[in-house]
C-alpha positions, 0 to 999 in steps of 0.5 A, a space after each residue: 531528530 528521532 533516533 532509529 530503532 535498535 535492531 536488538 531492542 524488542 520484546 519476545 517472541 521475536 517475529 520472523 518471515 517464512 519464505 515460500 517458493 513462488 516460481 516467479 522472478 517478478 518484482 511483486 509490489 501488489 499484495 492482498 492477503 485474504 486469510 492464512 490460506 489465501 493470498 494474492 500478489 502482483 507485479 512486473 511482467 504481468 505477474 499475478 500469483 495466488 495461493 489457496 494453501 497458505 503459501 505451499 503452492 502458487 498459481 500464475 493467474 495473470 491476464 494473458 497478453 499483459 507481459 508489458 504491464 506492471 501490476 502495482 496493486 491488487 485488491 482481493 475479496 476472497 479466493 475467486 474475486 479480485 481487482 487488479 491495477 496496472 501501470 506502465 510507460 504509456 498513457 493507456 498502460 494504466 488499466 483495471 481488471 476484474 476476475 470472479 473465477 480466481 484469475 482463470 478469466 479477467 475482464 478489462 474494465 478501465 483504460 486510461 486516456 488522460 496523459 497527465 494521469 498516473 494511478 498509484 494505488 486503490 482501496 475498497 470500502 467493501 466488495 462494491 465500493 472502491 476508489 483509486 488515486 492518481 497523481 494530480 491532474 490540472 493541479 489536483 489529485 484525481 479520484 477514480 470511483 467504483 460502486 460495482 466491485 470494479 466492473 465500472 469506474 468513473 472519475 470523481 469531480 475534483 471540487 472537493 479536493 484541495 489543490 496539490 503543492 508544486 511537485 506533489 505526488 503519491 508513490 506507487 511503491 506498494 499499493 498502500 498510498 491509499 487506505 480506508 476504514 469504517 466504510 466511509 473514511 479514506 486517507 492517502 499520502 503524498 511526497 515530492 512537494 515542500 511537505 509530505 501530506 495526508 489527505 482524509 475523507 469522511 464521505 468515501 472520497 467525495 470531499 477531502 481535507 489535507 494535513 502537513 506531516 513531520 515526515 521529510 519530503 523531497 523529489 523522491 521523498 515523502 510518505 510511501 504507505 499509510 494504514 489505519 486500524 480504525 477511523 482514528 488510529 493511523 501510521 505512516 511510513 516513508 523516506 527516500 528510496 534513493 537513500 534507503 539506509 537513512 530515513 530520519 523522522 520516517 514514521 509518524 502516528 495519528 490518534 485523531 483520524 489523520 488531523 495531526 501526526 507525531 513522529 514516534 519516540 523511535 522510528 525504523 531509521 530507514 526507508 520503508 515502503 509498506 506498513 500494515 496493522 496486525 489483528 493484535 491491538 497496537 501491533 503493526 509491521 513495516 517493510 522496505 528494501 533494507 529490512 522489517 520492523 515491528 511496533 507493539 505500542 501503536 507506532 511509538 517505538 519500532 524494533 527491527 527484526 529482519 534485514 531482507 528486502 520487501 516491498 509491501 505487507 498486508 495482514 488479515 483478520 485471522 492473524 496472518 501477515 503476508 509480505 512481498 518483494 523483489 525476485 518473486 519473494 512472498 513470505 508470511 510472518 511468524 510471531 
């Protein structure tokens, strides 16, 4: 078993979160950081938030009439353009929306009709090409694809998708069970079955390979978040949300594009629902309900620096890392 990372063992300076007043009480699991000034967050009760001034003020910009929906993922391209994904208790609660005017108007572009589908997360290769992930339908994970920025979606053929394990699924915990890099490469992570696995594609999601990982899997355990800083270097984090204080071997790294995974020398030691690379080589942030951790060496060692609850984290090219959580919490990292 890998030892948890000691909270006091970290290089200086010590990172910290700067909280903002959002005026929201929703649980915010969707997060898309555009820059130091622009960020979007989405969550329960139809909530969508946007800031244009680095978090000082926030606007409620969600689609009208959607209070019954949970917006589990949002992908923003700038201050005006974003794609939104919802889940809920009914088959047709899985929907996609797009906006081109900062949330003043939204257009619904997809509504699920397949009872077995459960869409967990989405990611975009560029402003036009994106994919979304559903739990297995007829024994295989389902990919939904768009080539026009989310204005239309189509279910991809499953001939290139390996069979799922019994009980295997993805986690809609932070919108980061699926990630992309380099314009062609994609990965998604799973749990629930006999092994927690990472699926990888080198052709924008048309065909996939799958690899077992050392992260423990179970009915509510597995990999909750995956991030790649380039087509070769990846990090996965997870655990079991029913036992959030303990997650042995709950983080692993890959240096070969996701073909193999190795548990780091130390791990956060608790359930983590989100992970993101910063714009500093080797530095990544992990978050969860019991705290936040940072690695300075590409995931080999982790250092706890905060004990507050967060769901997701996203970092930008200009060096900002934003995170979101319960009760309308949005925060930005200070390094």
